[in-house]
N, C-alpha and C positions, 0 to 999 in steps of 0.2 A: 748134491747141493744141500739137501735137508740137513745132513749131519754137519756139513761145514758151517751152515748157519747156526745150528744149535751150539757148536763149539765156539763160535764167535760170541754169541750171547753168554755162554758159560764163562769165557775169559772176562768179559765185561762185568759179570756178576761177581766173580772172584775178586777182581780188583776193587769193585764197589764195596764188598764186604771187608776186605783186608787192607785196602790202600791207606786209610787214615790211621788204622792201628799200627801199621808198619812205619809210615812216614811222619806222622804227626804226634805220636804218643811220646813226646820228648820236650826238651826245653824251648823249642821254637813255637810250640802250641800249648799242649796240656800243662806243661810245667813252666811256661813263660812267665818270669817274674813281673813283666810289664802288664800282663793281663789282669784285670780285676776279677775277683772270684765269680761274679755273675757271668762274665764273658766265658770264663773257663767252664762253668756249669753248662752253658748252652752248647759249647763246642763238644764237650764229652757226651752230651745227650745226642748230638748229631752223629758222632762216631758210633755210638751204640745203635742208633736208628739205621745208619748205613749198613752196619754189620747184620742187623736183623732183616733188613730188606734184601740184602744180597743173599742171605741164607734162604729166605722165603722164595726168591726168584729161582735159586738152584733147585729147591725142592719142587716147585711148580714145573720146571723144565724136565727134571729127571725122575720124578716119582713114577712108581710102577703104573703101567697101563698106557693107553694111547693118549698122546698130547693133543688137546684140541686148540682151536684158533684163539680162544680166550686166554687160556693159560700161556700159550706161546706169546701172545701180545703183551700180557701183564709181565711176564718174565723179561721180555725185551724192553719194556717201558721203564722198569725200575732203574737201570743205569742211566737212561735218558733223563729221568726226573732228578736223580741224585746229582749227576755230573752237570746237567743243564742248570741246576741251581747256582752254579758258579757264575753263569751269565746274568742271571737275575741279580745276584749280589753285586757284581761289578757295575751294574747299571744304576745302583743306588748311590746318590751323591755322598761322598765321604768314605765309601768303601773302596779298598784297594786290594790288589792281589798279593801284597806283601806289606809288612809293618814298616820296613825301612827300604829306601831306594837301593836297588842292587842286591837285595837279600835273596831274591828268587832268580835263578838263571833265566836267560831270555834266548829265544831263537827268532831271528828276524825282527827283533824289538818287542816280541810278544812274550809275556811271562810263561814259562814252561808249564806251570800248573793249569793255565787256561788252554794251552795246546793239548795237554793230557785230557782235560775235560772234554774238549771237542772230539778228540780221537776216540774216547770210549762211548760218547753219544753216537758217533758215526759207526763204530764197530757194532754196537747193539742194533742200530737201524738196519745196516747192511745184513747182519745176521738174521734179523726178522724176515726180511724179504727173501733171503736165500732159503730159510727154513719153511716159509709158508707156501 
């Protein structure tokens, strides 16, 4: 069970590190002509932070030596903080999960990016409990 938990956390950390680089480094986000330069600045800084945090979590989880409870907790917490921020953002008046209605695919009426965020929070939490 420990290895299964560590692999679930690893998957969450890899997606945390690479998700925005793969899915958002394009005309819908970084190069979106509708975004003002300052919004683009903040988004790129978040993408860089997510990458760095994901790499940090992977290092904590897989560095040589015995993993302790603190490093396991922190490595599992990183995806929860990153993906959980989607729910903080959506709670702020005026924030939306998409720029234009229908731009983001939906499942059961819920924007898919919100479901992905929930899935990776849950994956990391389950991974933590399996690994600890």
